[in-house]
All heavy atoms as an XYZ file, in Angstrom:
979
protein
N      85.878    118.809     78.394
C      86.686    119.436     77.362
C      87.393    120.689     77.869
O      88.116    121.316     77.119
C      85.836    119.763     76.141
N      87.181    121.066     79.129
C      87.878    122.222     79.701
C      88.992    121.738     80.626
O      88.937    120.628     81.149
C      86.919    123.129     80.489
O      86.323    122.366     81.543
C      85.833    123.684     79.589
N      89.992    122.566     80.821
C      91.114    122.199     81.680
C      90.679    122.116     83.135
O      89.881    122.916     83.609
C      92.250    123.213     81.555
C      93.063    123.011     80.298
C      92.820    123.766     79.168
C      94.065    122.059     80.263
C      93.566    123.570     78.019
C      94.820    121.859     79.115
C      94.562    122.619     77.999
O      95.299    122.415     76.864
N      91.247    121.128     83.833
C      91.005    120.954     85.264
C      92.339    120.632     85.932
O      93.221    120.008     85.324
C      90.018    119.817     85.514
N      92.486    121.077     87.191
C      93.679    120.728     87.951
C      93.703    119.225     88.158
O      92.676    118.613     88.462
C      93.668    121.412     89.319
C      93.805    122.926     89.234
O      94.093    123.445     88.139
O      93.631    123.586     90.274
N      94.869    118.600     87.973
C      95.017    117.170     88.176
C      95.377    116.906     89.632
O      96.321    117.502     90.163
C      96.077    116.598     87.237
C      95.776    116.784     85.748
C      96.899    116.205     84.897
C      94.453    116.156     85.368
N      94.615    116.046     90.284
C      94.777    115.748     91.706
C      96.189    115.277     92.011
O      96.718    114.397     91.339
C      93.769    114.663     92.132
O      92.457    115.118     91.808
C      93.862    114.366     93.620
N      96.800    115.878     93.022
C      98.131    115.491     93.462
C      99.255    116.050     92.614
O     100.416    115.714     92.825
N      98.933    116.899     91.663
C      99.952    117.436     90.751
C     100.157    118.930     90.975
O     100.179    119.737     90.051
C      99.552    117.146     89.297
C      99.404    115.677     88.967
S     100.956    114.762     89.070
C     101.765    115.300     87.586
N     100.319    119.299     92.255
C     100.544    120.685     92.659
C     101.642    120.710     93.704
O     101.675    119.855     94.591
C      99.259    121.300     93.252
O      98.214    121.237     92.277
C      99.462    122.739     93.659
N     102.529    121.685     93.593
C     103.574    121.858     94.596
C     103.803    123.354     94.824
O     103.821    124.137     93.883
C     104.890    121.146     94.191
C     105.492    121.739     92.948
C     105.900    121.156     95.325
N     103.923    123.737     96.092
C     104.310    125.103     96.447
C     105.814    125.100     96.674
O     106.337    124.233     97.378
C     103.595    125.563     97.721
C     102.099    125.712     97.527
O     101.687    126.102     96.421
O     101.347    125.445     98.477
N     106.504    126.073     96.082
C     107.953    126.121     96.189
C     108.416    127.574     96.294
O     107.858    128.451     95.635
C     108.619    125.396     94.995
C     110.125    125.306     95.180
C     108.238    126.024     93.680
C     110.809    124.354     94.215
N     109.420    127.798     97.147
C     110.019    129.117     97.287
C     111.422    129.059     96.701
O     112.273    128.323     97.218
C     110.080    129.555     98.759
O     108.755    129.523     99.304
C     110.656    130.957     98.890
N     111.674    129.804     95.632
C     112.998    129.777     95.016
C     114.072    130.325     95.959
O     113.808    131.220     96.754
C     112.855    130.693     93.799
C     111.397    130.887     93.601
C     110.748    130.679     94.925
N     115.264    129.780     95.851
C     116.407    130.280     96.609
C     116.823    131.641     96.067
O     117.245    132.520     96.810
C     117.583    129.277     96.540
C     118.836    129.856     97.158
C     117.191    127.969     97.198
N     116.672    131.808     94.745
C     117.123    133.030     94.089
C     116.142    133.413     92.986
O     115.551    132.548     92.335
C     118.509    132.789     93.484
O     118.844    133.806     92.579
N     115.994    134.704     92.754
C     115.114    135.165     91.677
C     115.737    134.948     90.305
O     115.043    135.035     89.289
C     114.759    136.639     91.859
O     115.921    137.443     91.761
N     117.026    134.632     90.246
C     117.685    134.407     88.957
C     117.772    132.923     88.591
O     118.255    132.574     87.522
C     119.110    135.011     88.953
O     119.873    134.394     89.990
C     119.051    136.516     89.158
N     117.324    132.067     89.480
C     117.343    130.637     89.168
C     116.196    130.298     88.212
O     115.361    131.136     87.904
C     117.230    129.809     90.450
O     115.962    129.997     91.043
N     116.178    129.057     87.753
C     115.106    128.564     86.888
C     114.568    127.273     87.493
O     115.244    126.606     88.258
C     115.623    128.293     85.481
C     116.170    129.524     84.774
C     116.680    129.154     83.405
C     117.384    130.291     82.724
N     116.552    131.368     82.288
N     113.331    126.941     87.123
C     112.749    125.659     87.514
C     112.745    124.736     86.302
O     112.266    125.113     85.232
C     111.306    125.806     87.993
C     111.145    126.530     89.292
C     110.130    127.458     89.445
C     111.973    126.281     90.368
C     109.946    128.116     90.643
C     111.804    126.945     91.576
C     110.793    127.868     91.713
N     113.260    123.524     86.490
C     113.095    122.462     85.512
C     111.938    121.610     86.016
O     112.017    121.048     87.109
C     114.365    121.630     85.368
C     114.270    120.435     84.411
C     113.923    120.899     82.995
C     115.559    119.639     84.424
N     110.867    121.543     85.250
C     109.630    120.901     85.697
C     109.362    119.678     84.824
O     109.344    119.769     83.596
C     108.440    121.877     85.613
C     108.760    123.165     86.384
C     107.164    121.220     86.128
C     107.835    124.322     86.072
N     109.144    118.542     85.483
C     108.819    117.300     84.799
C     107.485    116.795     85.331
O     107.321    116.645     86.543
C     109.894    116.223     85.051
O     111.167    116.734     84.666
C     109.584    114.953     84.275
N     106.550    116.545     84.449
C     105.261    115.963     84.832
C     105.097    114.657     84.055
O     105.117    114.654     82.818
C     104.116    116.911     84.518
N     104.985    113.555     84.777
C     104.769    112.241     84.175
C     103.336    111.843     84.513
O     102.979    111.721     85.694
C     105.766    111.230     84.737
C     105.680    109.886     84.092
N     106.091    109.655     82.801
C     105.223    108.706     84.557
C     105.894    108.393     82.504
N     105.366    107.786     83.550
N     102.504    111.682     83.494
C     101.065    111.547     83.688
C     100.562    110.169     83.277
O     100.836    109.698     82.171
C     100.328    112.613     82.872
C     100.818    114.052     83.072
C     100.138    114.978     82.096
C     100.603    114.493     84.499
N      99.800    109.536     84.144
C      99.119    108.262     83.891
C      97.704    108.619     83.433
O      96.890    109.092     84.222
C      99.105    107.442     85.179
C      98.303    106.169     85.093
O      97.459    106.005     84.229
N      98.533    105.275     86.036
N      97.421    108.412     82.144
C      96.159    108.864     81.550
C      95.455    107.696     80.872
O      96.072    106.908     80.171
C      96.421    109.976     80.507
C      95.138    110.414     79.837
C      97.145    111.148     81.146
N      94.155    107.608     81.082
C      93.340    106.586     80.438
C      92.220    107.308     79.696
O      91.419    108.023     80.306
C      92.764    105.636     81.490
C      92.055    104.452     80.886
O      91.343    104.586     79.908
N      92.234    103.294     81.487
N      92.173    107.150     78.375
C      91.156    107.783     77.536
C      90.144    106.739     77.099
O      90.516    105.619     76.764
C      91.805    108.410     76.300
C      92.873    109.465     76.578
C      93.596    109.824     75.292
C      92.260    110.691     77.205
N      88.874    107.096     77.090
C      87.845    106.115     76.749
C      86.697    106.781     76.003
O      86.383    107.935     76.239
C      87.315    105.465     78.018
N      86.083    106.014     75.108
C      84.825    106.428     74.492
C      83.856    105.264     74.598
O      84.246    104.110     74.682
C      84.971    106.784     72.996
O      85.298    105.612     72.277
C      85.999    107.860     72.774
N      82.613    105.585     74.601
C      81.596    104.539     74.627
C      80.620    104.704     73.465
O      79.590    104.069     73.429
C      80.840    104.574     75.956
O      80.240    105.836     76.130
N      80.975    105.562     72.528
C      80.045    105.859     71.432
C      79.938    104.729     70.419
O      78.907    104.558     69.798
C      80.490    107.135     70.716
O      81.713    106.915     70.053
N      81.025    103.975     70.253
C      81.028    102.947     69.223
C      81.210    103.517     67.831
O      81.461    102.795     66.893
N      81.098    104.825     67.681
C      81.301    105.471     66.397
C      82.725    105.957     66.261
O      83.545    105.777     67.143
N      83.037    106.568     65.150
C      84.382    107.102     64.978
C      84.530    108.358     65.829
O      83.581    109.109     66.022
C      84.658    107.397     63.508
O      83.740    108.354     63.035
N      85.745    108.561     66.363
C      85.962    109.710     67.241
C      87.441    110.047     67.302
O      88.287    109.166     67.262
C      85.447    109.413     68.642
N      87.745    111.337     67.391
C      89.090    111.798     67.697
C      89.205    111.847     69.210
O      88.333    112.392     69.887
C      89.325    113.197     67.138
C      89.429    113.207     65.627
O      90.189    112.376     65.111
O      88.759    114.027     64.991
N      90.279    111.274     69.739
C      90.472    111.262     71.183
C      91.893    111.718     71.451
O      92.843    111.235     70.840
C      90.245    109.855     71.774
C      88.858    109.350     71.395
C      90.418    109.865     73.282
C      88.629    107.899     71.714
N      92.049    112.644     72.368
C      93.375    113.151     72.696
C      93.447    113.589     74.132
O      92.477    113.482     74.893
N      94.604    114.075     74.531
C      94.788    114.584     75.882
C      95.721    115.778     75.802
O      96.786    115.705     75.191
C      95.384    113.516     76.805
C      95.583    113.989     78.215
C      94.500    114.115     79.068
C      96.839    114.330     78.676
C      94.663    114.562     80.373
C      97.015    114.781     79.976
C      95.931    114.897     80.820
N      95.312    116.883     76.398
C      96.132    118.087     76.487
C      96.543    118.287     77.935
O      95.752    118.031     78.841
C      95.365    119.330     76.052
C      94.828    119.261     74.639
O      93.708    119.668     74.408
N      95.590    118.761     73.696
N      97.760    118.764     78.132
C      98.226    119.074     79.483
C      98.933    120.419     79.476
O      99.526    120.821     78.470
C      99.166    117.989     79.989
N      98.842    121.103     80.602
C      99.524    122.377     80.814
C     100.277    122.303     82.136
O      99.788    121.705     83.094
C      98.540    123.538     80.964
C      97.788    123.956     79.772
C      96.951    125.170     80.157
C      95.951    125.545     79.109
N      95.201    126.735     79.506
N     101.417    122.960     82.186
C     102.111    123.224     83.449
C     101.996    124.721     83.680
O     102.282    125.521     82.781
C     103.590    122.810     83.388
C     103.728    121.301     83.183
C     104.318    123.250     84.661
C     105.161    120.823     82.988
N     101.559    125.093     84.886
C     101.421    126.505     85.225
C     102.250    126.852     86.459
O     102.395    126.030     87.360
C      99.961    126.850     85.524
C      98.990    126.769     84.366
C      98.336    125.413     84.328
C      97.946    127.849     84.501
N     102.773    128.071     86.468
C     103.338    128.679     87.678
C     102.348    129.764     88.071
O     102.165    130.728     87.339
C     104.721    129.276     87.441
C     105.238    130.040     88.660
C     106.523    130.812     88.414
N     106.834    131.174     87.057
C     106.438    132.290     86.462
N     105.655    133.167     87.081
N     106.792    132.540     85.211
N     101.692    129.557     89.194
C     100.560    130.403     89.582
C      99.583    130.424     88.398
O      99.079    129.388     88.034
C     101.026    131.784     90.043
C     101.868    131.708     91.326
O     101.614    130.801     92.155
O     102.781    132.528     91.494
N      99.329    131.559     87.776
C      98.400    131.579     86.638
C      99.124    131.676     85.296
O      98.474    131.742     84.248
C      97.418    132.745     86.784
O      98.137    133.965     86.795
N     100.460    131.655     85.311
C     101.250    131.756     84.087
C     101.491    130.377     83.485
O     101.988    129.479     84.171
C     102.611    132.428     84.376
O     102.381    133.726     84.919
C     103.450    132.533     83.112
N     101.149    130.205     82.227
C     101.377    128.930     81.543
C     102.860    128.815     81.201
O     103.415    129.663     80.506
C     100.518    128.814     80.268
C     100.848    127.537     79.513
C      99.040    128.873     80.615
N     103.493    127.751     81.701
C     104.898    127.469     81.419
C     104.999    126.564     80.193
O     105.823    126.777     79.312
C     105.579    126.805     82.640
C     107.006    126.408     82.324
C     105.521    127.727     83.850
N     104.154    125.531     80.127
C     104.118    124.593     79.003
C     102.655    124.321     78.670
O     101.846    124.092     79.560
C     104.800    123.250     79.352
C     104.649    122.254     78.210
C     106.249    123.449     79.696
N     102.342    124.340     77.385
C     101.010    123.970     76.911
C     101.211    123.046     75.720
O     101.584    123.502     74.645
C     100.223    125.214     76.517
C      98.820    124.908     76.029
O      98.480    123.717     75.859
O      98.065    125.865     75.809
N     101.026    121.737     75.905
C     101.297    120.814     74.800
C     100.222    120.853     73.727
O     100.320    120.157     72.735
C     101.578    119.389     75.287
C     100.350    118.643     75.745
O      99.232    119.153     75.760
N     100.560    117.401     76.157
N      99.210    121.680     73.880
C      98.196    121.846     72.836
C      98.436    123.114     72.028
O      97.648    123.445     71.160
C      96.803    121.886     73.451
N      99.526    123.817     72.303
C      99.773    125.090     71.629
C      99.947    124.930     70.123
O      99.611    125.827     69.364
C     100.999    125.767     72.225
N     100.459    123.774     69.686
C     100.674    123.580     68.260
C      99.730    122.555     67.643
O      99.692    122.387     66.449
C     102.123    123.127     67.982
O     102.367    121.924     68.709
C     103.108    124.199     68.402
N      98.990    121.837     68.483
C      98.057    120.826     67.979
C      96.892    120.716     68.936
O      97.082    120.657     70.140
C      98.749    119.466     67.864
O      97.802    118.460     67.648
N      95.689    120.645     68.424
C      94.528    120.559     69.303
C      94.487    119.234     70.059
O      93.733    119.091     71.002
C      93.240    120.746     68.517
O      93.092    119.712     67.568
N      95.292    118.254     69.622
C      95.246    116.951     70.268
C      96.354    116.734     71.287
O      96.366    115.727     71.964
C      95.287    115.834     69.217
C      94.133    115.941     68.272
C      94.334    116.213     66.937
C      92.825    115.813     68.738
C      93.262    116.340     66.075
C      91.751    115.936     67.875
C      91.985    116.195     66.549
O      90.921    116.321     65.705
N      97.313    117.617     71.418
C      98.361    117.467     72.408
C      99.296    116.321     72.084
O      99.446    115.916     70.944
N      99.912    115.761     73.109
C     100.925    114.740     72.873
C     100.368    113.329     72.910
O     101.061    112.381     72.559
C     102.061    114.885     73.877
O     101.564    114.832     75.187
N      99.136    113.149     73.350
C      98.470    111.848     73.243
C      97.271    112.042     72.331
O      96.446    112.923     72.548
C      97.997    111.322     74.613
C      99.173    111.053     75.535
C      97.173    110.055     74.439
C      98.758    110.570     76.921
N      97.193    111.222     71.297
C      96.078    111.340     70.354
C      95.881    110.005     69.651
O      96.832    109.311     69.323
C      96.370    112.415     69.302
C      95.422    112.341     68.129
C      94.131    112.824     68.248
C      95.802    111.748     66.938
C      93.241    112.723     67.188
C      94.923    111.653     65.874
C      93.641    112.141     66.010
O      92.767    112.043     64.976
N      94.636    109.626     69.436
C      94.334    108.518     68.542
C      92.962    108.721     67.931
O      92.158    109.514     68.406
C      94.471    107.147     69.229
C      93.349    106.763     70.159
C      92.359    105.896     69.749
C      93.307    107.241     71.460
C      91.337    105.519     70.608
C      92.299    106.877     72.320
C      91.307    106.011     71.894
N      92.732    108.011     66.831
C      91.462    108.079     66.140
C      90.778    106.735     66.287
O      91.341    105.702     65.924
C      91.668    108.398     64.656
C      90.380    108.422     63.874
C      89.536    109.522     63.966
C      90.013    107.355     63.075
C      88.340    109.550     63.256
C      88.827    107.383     62.355
C      87.997    108.485     62.455
O      86.824    108.520     61.766
N      89.580    106.733     66.839
C      88.813    105.496     67.019
C      87.984    105.249     65.772
O      87.202    106.101     65.368
C      87.895    105.626     68.229
C      86.919    104.460     68.356
C      85.886    104.733     69.424
O      86.229    105.100     70.520
N      84.626    104.553     69.083
N      88.167    104.088     65.178
C      87.357    103.705     64.029
C      85.956    103.316     64.513
O      85.763    102.977     65.676
C      87.989    102.517     63.303
C      89.342    102.816     62.710
C      89.268    103.789     61.541
O      88.241    103.917     60.892
N      90.355    104.480     61.282
N      85.007    103.351     63.626
C      83.663    102.919     63.961
C      83.707    101.469     64.425
O      84.359    100.639     63.826
C      82.736    103.049     62.740
O      82.732    104.410     62.336
C      81.332    102.598     63.069
N      83.049    101.194     65.522
C      83.048     99.822     66.043
C      82.940     99.819     67.548
O      82.200    100.603     68.130
N      83.712     98.972     68.167
C      83.616     98.751     69.609
C      84.096     99.966     70.400
O      84.795    100.835     69.896
C      84.445     97.532     70.003
N      83.726     99.987     71.670
C      84.206    101.022     72.577
C      85.729    100.950     72.649
O      86.330     99.909     72.447
C      83.615    100.813     73.970
C      82.114    100.910     73.952
O      81.525    101.405     73.005
N      81.482    100.422     74.999
N      86.350    102.058     72.950
C      87.807    102.136     72.975
C      88.274    102.577     74.350
O      87.668    103.433     74.978
C      88.303    103.140     71.916
O      87.852    102.699     70.643
C      89.806    103.241     71.907
N      89.386    101.990     74.795
C      89.994    102.351     76.059
C      91.501    102.346     75.850
O      92.080    101.314     75.539
C      89.582    101.336     77.130
C      90.014    101.753     78.509
O      90.684    102.754     78.689
N      89.633    100.966     79.485
N      92.154    103.482     75.973
C      93.580    103.617     75.737
C      94.244    104.114     77.010
O      93.913    105.182     77.511
C      93.837    104.599     74.592
C      95.291    104.890     74.252
C      95.953    103.628     73.695
C      95.392    106.032     73.260
N      95.179    103.342     77.519
C      95.897    103.701     78.735
C      97.327    104.042     78.335
O      98.031    103.204     77.795
C      95.880    102.536     79.720
C      96.369    102.914     81.075
N      96.355    102.047     82.117
C      96.878    104.062     81.571
C      96.836    102.630     83.187
N      97.158    103.857     82.869
N      97.754    105.288     78.612
C      99.074    105.741     78.192
C      99.722    106.580     79.268
O      99.065    107.062     80.188
C      98.969    106.561     76.907
C      98.466    105.792     75.727
S      98.602    106.717     74.206
C     100.368    106.740     73.978
N     101.031    106.762     79.101
C     101.786    107.668     79.949
C     102.298    108.804     79.085
O     102.740    108.595     77.961
C     102.956    106.934     80.626
C     102.493    105.919     81.611
C     102.266    104.615     81.234
C     102.234    106.282     82.922
C     101.817    103.682     82.135
C     101.781    105.357     83.837
C     101.569    104.055     83.442
N     102.214    110.003     79.607
C     102.635    111.197     78.890
C     103.609    111.946     79.793
O     103.332    112.148     80.976
C     101.409    112.066     78.587
C     101.724    113.241     77.685
O     102.768    113.221     77.009
O     100.912    114.179     77.654
N     104.744    112.342     79.259
C     105.704    113.132     80.027
C     105.862    114.477     79.350
O     106.108    114.539     78.141
C     107.070    112.425     80.117
O     106.886    111.163     80.756
C     108.058    113.250     80.912
N     105.695    115.544     80.123
C     105.914    116.880     79.588
C     106.968    117.575     80.445
O     107.038    117.377     81.662
C     104.618    117.708     79.488
C     103.907    117.822     80.824
C     103.688    117.115     78.458
C     102.699    118.735     80.788
N     107.791    118.375     79.792
C     108.902    119.076     80.443
C     108.776    120.561     80.210
O     108.318    120.993     79.154
C     110.244    118.610     79.876
C     110.572    117.140     79.987
C     111.795    116.819     79.143
C     110.813    116.773     81.437
N     109.221    121.342     81.191
C     109.233    122.782     81.027
C     110.385    123.406     81.774
O     110.805    122.898     82.823
N     110.927    124.485     81.241
C     111.956    125.271     81.906
C     111.352    126.634     82.175
O     110.957    127.340     81.243
C     113.206    125.379     81.033
C     114.409    126.051     81.673
C     114.884    125.260     82.894
C     115.536    126.199     80.661
N     111.260    126.993     83.444
C     110.560    128.219     83.834
C     111.538    129.237     84.384
O     112.244    128.980     85.362
C     109.504    127.891     84.889
C     108.731    129.121     85.325
O     108.520    130.036     84.497
O     108.340    129.183     86.508
N     111.569    130.397     83.773
C     112.358    131.535     84.242
C     111.440    132.386     85.120
O     110.835    133.345     84.662
C     112.861    132.324     83.035
C     113.839    133.417     83.413
O     114.242    133.496     84.584
O     114.188    134.202     82.509
N     111.295    132.002     86.378
C     110.266    132.549     87.269
C     110.503    133.980     87.713
O     109.575    134.701     88.016
C     110.099    131.643     88.493
C     111.384    131.384     89.205
N     111.980    132.303     90.018
C     112.192    130.304     89.193
C     113.093    131.809     90.511
N     113.253    130.580     90.003
N     111.756    134.430     87.833
C     112.092    135.816     88.165
C     111.466    136.310     89.470
O     110.999    137.439     89.557
C     111.721    136.743     87.005
C     112.419    138.090     87.102
O     113.510    138.185     87.658
N     111.791    139.117     86.579
N     111.445    135.445     90.500
C     110.917    135.838     91.799
C     111.644    135.075     92.901
O     112.217    134.022     92.647
C     109.397    135.580     91.905
O     108.921    136.103     93.147
C     109.077    134.097     91.807
N     111.617    135.623     94.098
C     112.121    134.884     95.260
C     110.973    134.584     96.225
O     111.190    134.119     97.335
C     113.243    135.665     95.958
O     112.793    136.952     96.324
N     109.752    134.843     95.783
C     108.561    134.558     96.586
C     108.027    133.167     96.258
O     108.270    132.621     95.181
C     107.466    135.585     96.291
O     107.919    136.883     96.598
N     107.265    132.606     97.186
C     106.662    131.287     96.967
C     105.731    131.323     95.764
O     104.987    132.282     95.566
C     105.884    130.836     98.195
C     105.200    129.484     98.000
C     104.453    129.037     99.221
O     105.017    128.945    100.291
N     103.168    128.758     99.051
N     105.800    130.271     94.954
C     104.911    130.110     93.805
C     104.285    128.722     93.861
O     104.771    127.835     94.571
C     105.661    130.294     92.461
C     106.177    131.710     92.323
C     106.782    129.289     92.315
N     103.223    128.546     93.120
C     102.569    127.245     93.016
C     102.744    126.730     91.593
O     102.396    127.421     90.633
C     101.065    127.356     93.349
O     100.925    127.825     94.690
C     100.365    126.006     93.196
N     103.311    125.535     91.494
C     103.449    124.858     90.210
C     102.351    123.797     90.162
O     102.183    123.038     91.116
C     104.824    124.184     90.064
C     105.973    125.175     90.304
C     104.938    123.482     88.715
C     106.112    126.253     89.284
N     101.598    123.748     89.064
C     100.535    122.744     88.964
C     100.382    122.270     87.530
O     100.830    122.925     86.590
C      99.219    123.272     89.506
C      98.585    124.384     88.703
C      97.286    124.813     89.354
C      96.646    125.973     88.616
N      95.384    126.370     89.230
N      99.717    121.128     87.401
C      99.447    120.546     86.092
C      97.938    120.473     85.898
O      97.206    120.082     86.806
C     100.066    119.134     85.963
C      99.813    118.560     84.574
C     101.555    119.174     86.262
N      97.500    120.865     84.727
C      96.093    120.758     84.350
C      95.990    119.868     83.120
O      96.929    119.771     82.329
C      95.504    122.130     84.024
C      95.427    123.069     85.196
C      94.799    124.397     84.817
O      94.867    124.841     83.672
N      94.174    125.039     85.782
N      94.841    119.226     82.953
C      94.629    118.376     81.796
C      93.210    118.455     81.296
O      92.307    118.918     81.999
N      93.023    117.982     80.049
C      91.687    117.915     79.455
C      91.702    116.939     78.285
O      92.752    116.658     77.697
C      91.208    119.269     78.968
C      91.908    119.704     77.690
C      91.327    120.969     77.137
N      92.008    121.299     75.879
C      91.510    122.102     74.981
N      90.347    122.676     75.178
N      92.175    122.353     73.883
N      90.551    116.439     77.954
C      90.331    115.677     76.730
C      89.527    116.617     75.846
O      88.373    116.895     76.142
C      89.576    114.369     77.019
C      89.648    113.343     75.890
C      88.965    113.793     74.611
O      87.829    114.307     74.670
O      89.563    113.643     73.550
N      90.115    117.175     74.776
C      89.489    118.284     74.063
C      88.189    117.964     73.347
O      87.416    118.863     73.043
C      90.564    118.724     73.057
C      91.446    117.541     72.903
C      91.413    116.815     74.217
N      87.914    116.694     73.090
C      86.695    116.330     72.378
C      85.536    116.004     73.321
O      84.452    115.663     72.880
C      86.958    115.140     71.450
C      88.041    115.399     70.425
C      87.690    116.540     69.477
O      86.522    116.655     69.075
O      88.593    117.316     69.148
N      85.773    116.062     74.633
C      84.714    115.800     75.600
C      84.503    114.335     75.928
O      83.514    113.973     76.553
N      85.434    113.448     75.520
C      85.345    112.037     75.878
C      85.789    111.849     77.327
O      86.304    112.759     77.963
C      86.229    111.194     74.943
C      85.709    111.205     73.522
O      84.634    110.702     73.244
N      86.463    111.817     72.625
N      85.618    110.645     77.836
C      85.988    110.352     79.218
C      87.500    110.221     79.336
O      88.145    109.589     78.505
C      85.334    109.039     79.681
O      83.919    109.194     79.545
C      85.673    108.720     81.114
N      88.047    110.824     80.384
C      89.483    110.752     80.646
C      89.670    110.455     82.126
O      89.135    111.153     82.982
C      90.133    112.079     80.283
S      91.893    112.117     80.567
N      90.424    109.394     82.421
C      90.717    109.031     83.805
C      92.174    109.360     84.092
O      93.046    109.168     83.239
C      90.488    107.537     84.040
C      89.084    107.090     83.755
C      88.769    106.473     82.551
C      88.070    107.291     84.687
C      87.486    106.058     82.276
C      86.769    106.881     84.416
C      86.494    106.266     83.209
O      85.214    105.866     82.942
N      92.430    109.830     85.287
C      93.785    110.180     85.716
C      94.185    109.231     86.835
O      93.428    109.035     87.782
C      93.798    111.641     86.187
C      95.142    112.142     86.586
C      96.156    112.270     85.653
C      95.395    112.492     87.891
C      97.401    112.733     86.019
C      96.629    112.958     88.271
C      97.636    113.082     87.327
N      95.363    108.604     86.737
C      95.839    107.615     87.715
C      94.859    106.452     87.840
O      94.533    106.005     88.936
C      96.102    108.234     89.089
C      97.413    108.972     89.139
O      98.299    108.735     88.323
N      97.550    109.872     90.077
N      94.395    105.937     86.707
C      93.396    104.865     86.712
C      93.921    103.575     87.316
O      93.190    102.840     87.949
C      92.902    104.607     85.288
N      95.188    103.273     87.132
C      95.793    102.071     87.702
C      96.614    102.495     88.906
O      97.647    103.134     88.764
C      96.665    101.375     86.647
C      97.297    100.109     87.180
O      97.461     99.934     88.376
N      97.666     99.228     86.278
N      96.198    102.141     90.104
C      96.832    102.651     91.324
C      98.282    102.221     91.461
O      99.027    102.795     92.246
C      96.038    102.203     92.553
O      96.021    100.793     92.631
N      98.725    101.200     90.724
C     100.110    100.750     90.812
C     101.056    101.665     90.038
O     102.261    101.602     90.224
C     100.228     99.320     90.295
N     100.522    102.501     89.183
C     101.350    103.356     88.332
C     100.909    104.798     88.501
O     100.008    105.262     87.825
C     101.235    102.909     86.882
C     101.711    101.493     86.675
C     101.413    101.013     85.280
C     101.857     99.562     85.152
N     101.413     98.974     83.907
N     101.545    105.501     89.404
C     101.137    106.860     89.736
C     101.816    107.905     88.859
O     102.925    107.712     88.371
C     101.479    107.170     91.202
C     100.693    106.361     92.203
C      99.255    106.774     92.198
C      98.493    106.045     93.288
N      97.096    106.302     93.258
N     101.153    109.006     88.708
C     101.731    110.175     88.067
C     102.608    110.898     89.074
O     102.466    110.703     90.280
C     100.618    111.112     87.613
O      99.751    110.464     86.711
N     103.516    111.724     88.566
C     104.321    112.522     89.486
C     104.675    113.860     88.870
O     104.673    114.028     87.659
C     105.580    111.782     89.947
C     106.599    111.495     88.866
C     107.522    112.456     88.478
C     106.644    110.259     88.235
C     108.463    112.197     87.491
C     107.576    109.996     87.252
C     108.486    110.969     86.891
O     109.401    110.708     85.909
N     104.959    114.802     89.756
C     105.392    116.139     89.379
C     106.714    116.394     90.082
O     106.799    116.279     91.308
C     104.351    117.178     89.811
C     104.707    118.650     89.633
C     104.922    118.991     88.160
C     103.615    119.532     90.225
N     107.746    116.703     89.318
C     109.080    116.951     89.857
C     109.492    118.366     89.476
O     109.483    118.721     88.292
C     110.080    115.938     89.287
C     111.544    116.116     89.652
C     111.763    115.929     91.146
C     112.403    115.163     88.842
N     109.836    119.179     90.476
C     110.296    120.535     90.236
C     111.706    120.664     90.803
O     111.911    120.435     91.992
C     109.361    121.590     90.895
C     109.873    122.999     90.617
C     107.935    121.429     90.403
N     112.656    121.006     89.935
C     114.043    121.159     90.352
C     114.459    122.606     90.117
O     114.203    123.156     89.047
C     114.959    120.233     89.543
C     114.614    118.765     89.724
C     115.329    117.908     88.701
O     115.010    117.976     87.518
N     116.268    117.099     89.162
N     115.117    123.192     91.102
C     115.598    124.554     90.943
C     117.044    124.504     90.437
O     117.869    123.776     90.981
C     115.531    125.326     92.261
C     115.905    126.775     92.107
C     115.675    127.594     93.365
O     115.354    127.007     94.410
O     115.815    128.805     93.297
N     117.325    125.299     89.410
C     118.643    125.337     88.803
C     119.199    126.743     88.983
O     118.607    127.721     88.523
C     118.577    124.988     87.303
C     117.964    123.597     87.118
C     119.945    125.095     86.655
C     117.618    123.279     85.681
N     120.348    126.837     89.655
C     121.002    128.145     89.826
C     121.660    128.545     88.515
O     122.264    127.716     87.839
C     122.058    128.078     90.924
C     121.475    128.117     92.317
C     120.823    129.449     92.647
O     121.355    130.515     92.266
O     119.771    129.416     93.297
N     121.538    129.811     88.144
C     122.171    130.294     86.914
C     123.223    131.317     87.227
O     123.298    131.865     88.290
C     121.126    130.879     85.954
O     120.406    131.912     86.637
C     120.177    129.811     85.485
């Protein structure tokens, strides 16, 4: 239920200019699962950070983020989805920074990242001159 860095979703980048911006796209392959058989709220939250500064937090307005479902009482549930989050970062530096993505399942259920090796997640950082 706590945020963790997502493997392979980190990039070090040195801006050309301190006045440019980063357009950041994170496309995430996420598999959520429960084995309780009971009813459960299941969701996925993701953050994009520049060093320790949060650029995007998709849980800022909802505890369930952009992927959420409610499991009815009954069989185990396994939901495989793709989530895309975007951020525009006004970094204000010309020094190297680290852009990374973190994720969590807020209810403490099992969450797999890149569960199907044929469909990988990716992190794209584009610098935009202003």
